[in-house]
C-alpha positions in Angstrom: -38.1 -9.6 19.9 -40.6 -11.4 22.0 -42.0 -9.8 25.1 -40.4 -12.5 27.3 -36.9 -11.9 25.7 -37.4 -8.2 26.3 -38.1 -8.8 30.0 -35.1 -11.2 30.2 -32.7 -8.6 28.5 -34.2 -5.7 30.5 -33.8 -7.4 33.8 -30.3 -8.5 32.9 -29.3 -5.0 32.1 -30.9 -3.8 35.4 -28.7 -6.3 37.3 -25.5 -5.7 35.3 -25.7 -2.0 36.1 -27.3 -2.1 39.5 -25.2 -4.9 41.0 -22.3 -3.3 39.2 -22.4 -0.2 41.3 -22.6 -2.4 44.4 -19.4 -4.3 43.3 -17.6 -1.2 42.1 -17.8 0.5 45.5 -17.4 -2.6 47.6 -14.8 -5.0 46.1 -11.1 -4.7 46.8 -8.8 -2.9 44.4 -11.4 -1.3 42.2 -11.0 2.3 41.4 -14.1 3.2 43.4 -13.2 1.2 46.4 -13.6 3.1 49.6 -16.2 5.6 48.1 -19.1 3.6 49.5 -21.5 6.5 49.7 -25.1 5.5 49.8 -25.8 8.2 47.4 -23.6 6.6 44.8 -25.3 3.2 45.2 -28.9 4.6 45.1 -28.0 6.8 42.1 -26.5 3.8 40.3 -29.6 1.7 40.8 -31.8 4.6 39.8 -29.9 5.1 36.5 -29.8 1.3 36.0 -33.7 1.3 36.0 -33.8 4.2 33.6 -31.6 2.5 31.1 -33.3 -0.8 31.3 -36.9 0.7 31.0 -35.8 2.9 28.2 -34.5 -0.1 26.3 -37.3 -2.5 26.5 -40.3 -0.5 27.6 -41.7 -0.2 24.0 -41.6 -3.9 23.6 -42.7 -5.5 26.9 -43.8 -2.6 29.1 -40.5 -3.1 31.1 -42.0 -4.6 34.3 -38.5 -6.1 35.1 -39.9 -7.0 38.5 -42.4 -9.7 39.5 -43.9 -7.3 42.0 -44.9 -4.9 39.2 -46.2 -7.7 37.1 -48.4 -9.1 39.8 -49.6 -5.7 40.9 -50.7 -4.8 37.4 -52.4 -8.1 37.0 -54.1 -7.8 40.4 -55.4 -4.4 39.3 -56.8 -5.9 36.1 -54.3 -3.9 34.0 -52.3 -7.0 32.7 -53.3 -10.4 31.6 -52.7 -13.1 34.2 -51.9 -15.6 31.5 -48.7 -13.6 30.8 -47.6 -13.4 34.4 -45.8 -16.8 34.7 -43.7 -16.1 31.5 -42.9 -12.6 32.6 -41.8 -13.7 36.1 -39.6 -16.6 34.8 -38.0 -14.3 32.3 -37.3 -11.7 34.9 -35.8 -14.3 37.3 -33.6 -15.7 34.6 -32.5 -12.3 33.4 -31.6 -11.3 36.9 -29.4 -14.5 37.2 -27.8 -13.8 33.8 -27.0 -10.1 34.7 -25.6 -11.1 38.1 -23.4 -13.8 36.5 -22.1 -11.5 33.9 -21.3 -8.9 36.5 -19.4 -11.4 38.5 -17.3 -12.2 35.4 -16.5 -8.6 34.9 -15.4 -8.2 38.5 -13.9 -11.7 38.8 -10.3 -10.6 39.7 -11.7 -8.3 42.4 -13.9 -10.9 43.8 -10.8 -13.1 44.1 -9.0 -10.6 46.3 -12.0 -9.6 48.5 -11.9 -11.7 51.6 -14.8 -10.2 53.4 -17.6 -12.6 52.4 -20.4 -10.3 53.7 -19.1 -7.7 51.3 -19.1 -10.2 48.4 -22.6 -11.4 49.2 -23.8 -7.8 49.4 -22.9 -7.3 45.8 -25.4 -10.0 44.9 -28.4 -9.7 47.2 -29.8 -7.7 50.0 -29.7 -8.2 53.8 -30.9 -6.3 56.8 -29.0 -3.7 58.6 -30.5 -5.0 61.8 -31.9 -8.5 61.6 -35.4 -8.4 63.0 -37.5 -10.6 60.6 -40.9 -9.1 61.3 -39.5 -5.6 61.0 -37.5 -6.5 57.9 -40.6 -8.0 56.2 -42.5 -4.9 57.1 -39.8 -2.7 55.6 -39.8 -4.7 52.3 -43.6 -4.6 52.3 -43.9 -0.9 53.0 -41.2 0.3 50.6 -42.6 -1.8 47.7 -46.0 -0.5 48.5 -44.8 3.0 48.0 -42.9 2.1 44.9 -45.9 0.3 43.3 -48.5 2.9 44.2 -46.3 5.4 42.4 -45.8 3.0 39.5 -49.6 2.9 38.9 -49.6 6.7 38.3 -46.6 6.5 36.0 -47.4 3.3 34.0 -49.8 3.3 31.0 -50.8 1.4 28.0 -47.8 0.9 25.6 -47.5 -2.1 23.3 -50.5 -4.1 22.2 -50.1 -7.8 21.8 -52.1 -9.1 18.9 -54.9 -11.5 19.9 -54.4 -11.1 23.7 -57.0 -8.9 25.4 -55.6 -6.3 27.9 -52.2 -7.9 27.5 -50.0 -4.9 27.9 -49.9 -2.2 30.5 -46.5 -1.1 31.7 -43.7 1.4 31.2 -42.7 2.9 27.9 -39.6 5.0 27.0 -41.3 8.2 28.2 -41.8 6.8 31.8 -38.2 5.6 32.0 -36.8 8.7 33.6 -39.6 9.2 36.1 -39.2 5.6 37.2 -35.5 5.8 37.6 -35.9 8.9 39.7 -38.5 7.1 41.8 -36.2 4.2 42.4 -33.5 6.7 43.3 -35.5 8.7 45.8 -36.8 5.5 47.4 -33.3 4.2 48.0 -32.1 7.5 49.4 -35.1 7.9 51.8 -36.3 4.4 52.6 -33.7 1.9 51.6 -31.4 1.8 54.6 -33.1 -0.9 56.7 -33.0 -3.9 54.3 -31.3 -2.6 51.1 -34.8 -2.1 49.4 -34.9 -5.1 47.2 -38.5 -4.1 46.1 -38.0 -6.8 43.4 -38.1 -10.5 44.1 -36.2 -11.3 41.0 -33.5 -8.8 41.7 -32.8 -10.5 45.0 -33.5 -14.2 44.4 -31.8 -14.5 41.0 -28.4 -13.1 42.1 -28.7 -15.0 45.4 -29.0 -18.3 43.5 -26.0 -17.4 41.5 -24.0 -16.5 44.6 -25.0 -19.8 46.1 -23.5 -21.6 43.1 -20.2 -19.9 43.2 -17.2 -21.9 44.4 -16.4 -19.7 47.4 -15.5 -21.7 50.6 -17.1 -19.3 53.1 -20.2 -18.3 51.2 -23.5 -17.9 53.2 -26.5 -17.2 50.9 -28.6 -16.8 54.1 -31.6 -18.8 52.9 -33.3 -18.3 56.2 -33.7 -14.6 55.2 -34.1 -15.0 51.5 -37.9 -15.3 51.6 -38.2 -11.8 53.1 -37.3 -9.9 49.9 -39.5 -12.1 47.9 -42.6 -12.3 50.0 -42.5 -8.7 51.4 -42.5 -7.0 48.0 -45.2 -9.3 46.6 -47.5 -8.5 49.6 -46.8 -4.9 49.3 -47.5 -4.9 45.5 -50.9 -6.6 46.0 -51.8 -4.1 48.7 -50.8 -1.2 46.5 -53.1 -2.6 43.8 -56.0 -2.7 46.0 -55.4 0.8 47.3 -55.0 2.1 43.8 -58.4 0.5 42.7 -60.1 2.3 45.5 -58.6 5.7 45.0 
């Protein structure tokens, strides 16, 4: 399996399970409807990260997130030549996972009339819309996430013929990273839904925009925030890490 296919599959699994918990607690007539505890959502995402990282960590380093890839490359721990392929694979994987999750819950999407609830199972949005504050939130939360990742990640799979190609997460780091995502969601995620991953937000948002729902609102005016904020936070975390 190629490193890019591994990133595609890993990110797809991340979205299937992560967006799955969003759908399960939000959509009408699921068995979990009404149990919309933030603890359940954050636990679901943490475990989703654990499963995805454990599956593909030994193959690609399980970045599964453009912010992680860019941060590692900025710190000189990942080859910039591999960044475009990783980011594309992550975005396509997020789209595929989101689409498959939509198919699983298709009947429940049909009977869910609240379009804001439907959109929330695909992409993030702010609890209080204040773009500068929302941008800071995504930047800051991703900064904390990436800085911790630097202390969890390590060399894993070497790619023949490519110098410094691989630095990421192996199977041994899967549980700590899952716990990291869980605690970030519990403690810092309530302002914007803690995207902390441009592919996780943009990929499903694109899928949502393509759905034949008459009242859909992908909110493109906000969509740049969970993309730009995490990338800035990731780069800042890389610089701090290099100067520690």
